[in-house]
C-alpha positions as CSV (number, residue, x, y, z in Angstrom):
1,X,1.0,-5.3,38.5
2,X,4.3,-3.7,37.2
3,X,4.2,-6.5,34.9
4,X,1.1,-5.5,33.6
5,X,2.3,-2.0,32.6
6,X,5.4,-3.8,31.3
7,X,3.3,-5.8,29.2
8,X,0.7,-3.4,27.9
9,X,2.8,-1.4,25.5
10,X,4.2,-4.3,23.1
11,X,1.3,-5.7,23.4
12,X,-0.8,-2.7,21.3
13,X,2.0,-2.4,19.2
14,X,2.1,-5.8,18.2
15,X,-1.9,-6.0,17.3
16,X,-1.3,-2.4,15.8
17,X,1.1,-4.2,13.4
18,X,-0.6,-7.0,12.9
19,X,-3.5,-4.7,11.7
20,X,-2.1,-3.0,9.9
21,X,0.4,-5.9,7.9
22,X,-3.4,-7.7,7.4
23,X,-4.8,-4.8,5.6
24,X,-2.1,-4.1,3.3
25,X,-2.2,-7.7,2.2
26,X,-5.8,-7.5,1.7
27,X,-5.4,-4.4,-0.6
28,X,-3.3,-6.1,-3.4
29,X,-5.2,-6.8,-6.5
30,X,-8.9,-6.0,-6.7
31,X,-10.4,-3.5,-9.4
32,X,-7.3,-1.2,-9.7
33,X,-5.0,-4.0,-10.1
34,X,-4.2,-3.3,-13.1
35,X,-4.0,0.5,-13.3
36,X,-1.4,-0.3,-10.1
37,X,0.5,-2.7,-11.9
38,X,1.1,-0.7,-14.8
39,X,1.7,2.4,-12.9
40,X,4.4,0.8,-11.0
41,X,6.1,-1.0,-14.2
42,X,6.2,2.6,-16.1
43,X,8.1,3.8,-12.2
44,X,10.8,1.2,-13.3
45,X,11.4,1.0,-16.7
46,X,12.1,5.4,-16.2
47,X,8.6,5.8,-18.5
48,X,6.0,7.7,-18.1
49,X,2.8,6.0,-17.4
50,X,0.2,5.3,-20.1
51,X,-2.3,7.4,-18.0
52,X,-0.1,10.5,-17.7
53,X,1.7,11.0,-21.2
54,X,1.8,13.4,-23.4
55,X,-1.8,13.8,-25.0
56,X,-3.6,11.4,-23.4
57,X,-7.0,11.4,-21.8
58,X,-6.3,9.3,-18.7
59,X,-7.0,11.1,-15.6
60,X,-4.2,11.7,-13.5
61,X,-3.8,9.8,-10.4
């Protein structure tokens, strides 16, 4: 029975890791994809995202 107790923690962690990766992959895209892409592009270019510019009417994230 020692082998069972030795294999359970790695097996549980492998299942949890698989579920996390699956969730990350499934959450890509969707309705807010363009908004998320704009925020990332603005962050990479050093500019403020369109929704957060001074005088903008967009909502803040």
